[in-house]
N, C-alpha and C positions, 0 to 999 in steps of 0.2 A: 335330384331337388335342389341340392343346397348350391351345386355349381351353378345349375339355372340362375339361381337367386342372385349369385353374385355376379353372375355375367350380366343379367339384367339390370342391377344396382350399377354396374360400371358404364352400362349403355346409357343408362339415364340420369349418370353422375351422381348417384347416392350412396357411393360405397360408405361414405363419413358416417351415414347415420347406423352402421353396423356396430360403431364404437359405441361401449357405455363411456358417456362423457364425464359420469359421476367419479369414475375411476382415474380419470387424468389429473394431474397436478394444475392447480390454478395460478399460472404465471402471470404475475402483472408486469406493468411497463419496465418499472425499476429491474424486478428480477432480471427481465429479459435483456436488459442492456447491461446489467453487471456480468451476466453469462457471455454475453457477446465480447466485454472486454477480456474476461478470463481466457476465452478462446482464442482471442487475437493475441494474448500475451503469448501463449503457448505456440500459435501459429509463426511469432515473431521467432520465437525459441528454436522451434524446428527448421524453419527458413536459413537460419543461421549456423545451424548445427550442418545442413546439406549444404552450404556454402562452405566451411570448414572442410567439409568432406570431400567436394569435389572441386576444390581450389588448385588451379595449377602447382605443381611442386618445384619450390625454388632451386635452379641449378646449384650442384654441390661447389662449384666454385666463386658462387655469388652468394656471400653473407646475406641473410635477410637484413633488411632495414629496421631499426630500431624504433619503436614508437615514440613519439613524443607525449610526454606529461602521461607516462603509463607507469604507476606505481603500486598497483595491487598486482602482488604476486599470486598465481595460480599454481604452481609448481606442486604444491600439497594437494591438489585435486587428484580424485581417483575416481573409477567409474563407481563404487559404491556411492559418490556423491549424487548419482543420478537418481536415487532411490531417495537421500535423504531430500533433494529438492522437491519430488514430487510429495514425500510426504508435508514437510514444512508448508509448500504450495498449497495442498489438502486442506490443513488445518486452518490458513486465513482464507481461504474461498469460503470454507464453512461460517467463518467470523462474518466476512462479509456478505453472505446470505442469509444469516440469521438479522444482522443489523437490518437488511433490506425488510425482511418479513416482519419488523416490530412495528411497522406503521399502524397508527390507531391507537397506540399506548402512549403512555406520558412518561417523561423521563425518569418520574419516581417510580414508576412501574418497571421501566426495563433497566434502572440504575441503582438498584438498591444497594445499602453499605453491604450486605452480604456478597451480593453479586460482583462488585467493585473487587471487594478482597479476593475473590476467586479468581477475577481477572489478573490480580498482582500475582497471585501464586500461579496461574497459567502460563504468564509471561516467563517468571522467575523458571517455570520447569523447562519451557520452549528453550530458552538461553543456557540451560544446562545440557538440554538435550544436543543442543548443535556444539557446546563447547564440548561433550564428551567424544562427540563424532570427529573432531578436529584434532583434539588434545594429543593423542598418539604421535601425530605426523609433523605438528607444529604447535610450538609453545604460542600462548596468547600473544606475548608482546611484539612477536615476531608475525603472526597471523593479523593481528589488528593494527599493526603499528601504533601500539601502547605510547611508545617510548619517542614521543614525538619533538625533534629537538626545537622546532618552530611553534612551540605550544602557546606563545603570546598571540599567534594569530586567531586563536579560540575567539577571543573577545572582540574581534572586528569581524571576522566572517560570518559569524552568525547574524549580528545587526544588518551588515550589508545585505545579506540572503533575504532576512525578514522583509526589509525595506523593498528590495525587488520583487517579490511575493504580493508585497501588498498593492506595488503599483499594478500587478497584473490582475489582481482580486477587483481592483479600482474601475479598470478597463473594460474586463470582462461584465462587471455589473453595471458600468454606464452604458456599455453597448447593449445592453438587454440580453444578453447570454444566459445570466443567471436566471432571470424570470422566465426566460424561455423553456430552459431546461425543467423549471418548477411547474409549469405548466405540462409539459409533455408527460412528467412522471408523477404529477398531482401532490408531489412531498413539497415541503420547505427546504430550503438549503442549511437552514441552522439544525447543526448537529446536536444530538442529545446531551452530550457533554456540556456544550457551550450554554443549551436551555437551563440543565441542572445547575449549573455555577450560579445563572443570573437569577433563576426564580424559586429554586428550591426551599424550603421552609426547614430541613434537615440538615444541621451543620454538619454531622458527620458524613454524608453523602458528598455533601460540597467539598470537605477536607480532603477525602479519600479521592475524589475525582481530580482535584487542583493537584496532587501529589502524583496521582497516576500519570496525568497529561503533561506534567512539567519534567516529572524525573524518571517514572517507570518507564512512559512510551519512548522518549528519545534514546534512552540505554539500551532497552530490549529490543525495539524495532529496527534500530541501527545496526545492532550484532547480527539481528537475523536476516533483514532485508539485503543492507550494505555489507555486512561482515561475511555472511555466507552463501544467501542466494545469489549475489550478483557477480562473486568471484567464481562460484560454480557453473552459473550461466556463460559466465566471459571464457571459461576453460573450455567448456563445449561448443559454445556458438559465436565466439568472439566478442570484441569489446561494445560496438555498435549494439548489438541483439542484447546482449547481458544487460546493457543501460537502459533500454527500452521495455525487456521483459520485467525487470525488478522494478522499474517506476511504475508500469501500467499495472502489475500485480498489487503494487503498493497502494495505488490510488483507489484499484477496485476492491481491496480488502477493506477499506473505511465503510463502504457500503451506502456511502452517500452521493448519488449519480449526479444532482446539480452540482456538485463540487470536484467529481471526477477529473475535468479535465486541468484546473488549478492543482490539484493534489499529484496529478502526472506529471506536471510541468516541476513540480515541489521534489517528487522523485528522481526526475533527471537532474535536476540541481543536486540534489544529495550525492546520487551515484558519482557524479563528475566531481564533486568537492571530496570524496573519498579516492577516487582515481588520481587526482591532480597533486594531492597532499601525501597519500599513502598511507595517511591515519585514520581510523575510525573517529577520532576526537573533532575533525574538520566536520564531518557530517552530523555527530551527536549535538556541535556548537550550533549548526543550523535549525536542528530539529529543536532543541531546547530551546532556543530563542523564540523561535515560531510558535511555540507550544505555549511558553512563559507569558508571551506578549497576550495572546488570547485568554489566558487565565487572568494574568493582572486585569486586562480591561473589562471582563465580566466581574471579578470582583470589586472593582472599581464601580460599576454600573450599580451592582447590589448594594455598595454601601451607599449609593446616591451622591458621590464624588463627583461626578458630572453628569447632566440629563443625557437620557437614552436617545439616539436620533429616531425620527418617526420612521416606521416601515413604509415603504413605497409598495 
């Protein structure tokens, strides 16, 4: 009787009705797009690994060509870092999905002072975990290029990159891309952190958010994404796959689908800055000036120093 019923349902195209839809997760468009982005990131990583594995070996009498502008060392990476990559990726994937599922709540509800302090502590723990994993093999100064002889570049690399990203955002906004993505996912592209700093009446929340965005995020995210995830991905899958994997993961982990494309481009810029200079200070500079400019703009709007542009 059971098999006849299943066969009949298949014939009538009604097999799906045997599924209790109340037990299935309710994925909205934004969550589905984030899952697709994460899947694409790991597909890029796996394709790079396969390409590395099946690459034709270089003849022993011909030395391999030295890559240009390749300054991020991967000699310290080991197979155990594959587990570290998966663990850190899993943590930030959960962050992105949680941010996407918070729709319908106000920034004051999702970013309370206690939660912001918890986020700062979480970042500190994650940076400590990454540092502990790497420390026995390479010291932080050599790992992250902390002794950067060209450190004055810190003060112009960041502002130039920020201007570039602002041009990208203006072009995407003028082309209608941002508004189109907002209609698809049904959400605003304004991040909760931006709305909180602009509108919140809680000065503690505003201060903690500004400190977290301008100081904690550039340091912690760059150490984790560019300092650890990128070189590990590069060691297993090559530089190109490593750049795209880390950039796409970085973009999706913010949980803001309308801004995922510009965040992806920013992630590429951050990885290339680290690769070209060999110092994490370069990517920290870009991240710091980018976030600080946003913080300063929102605080200026909050203080009424200049009128807010009307929304379109």
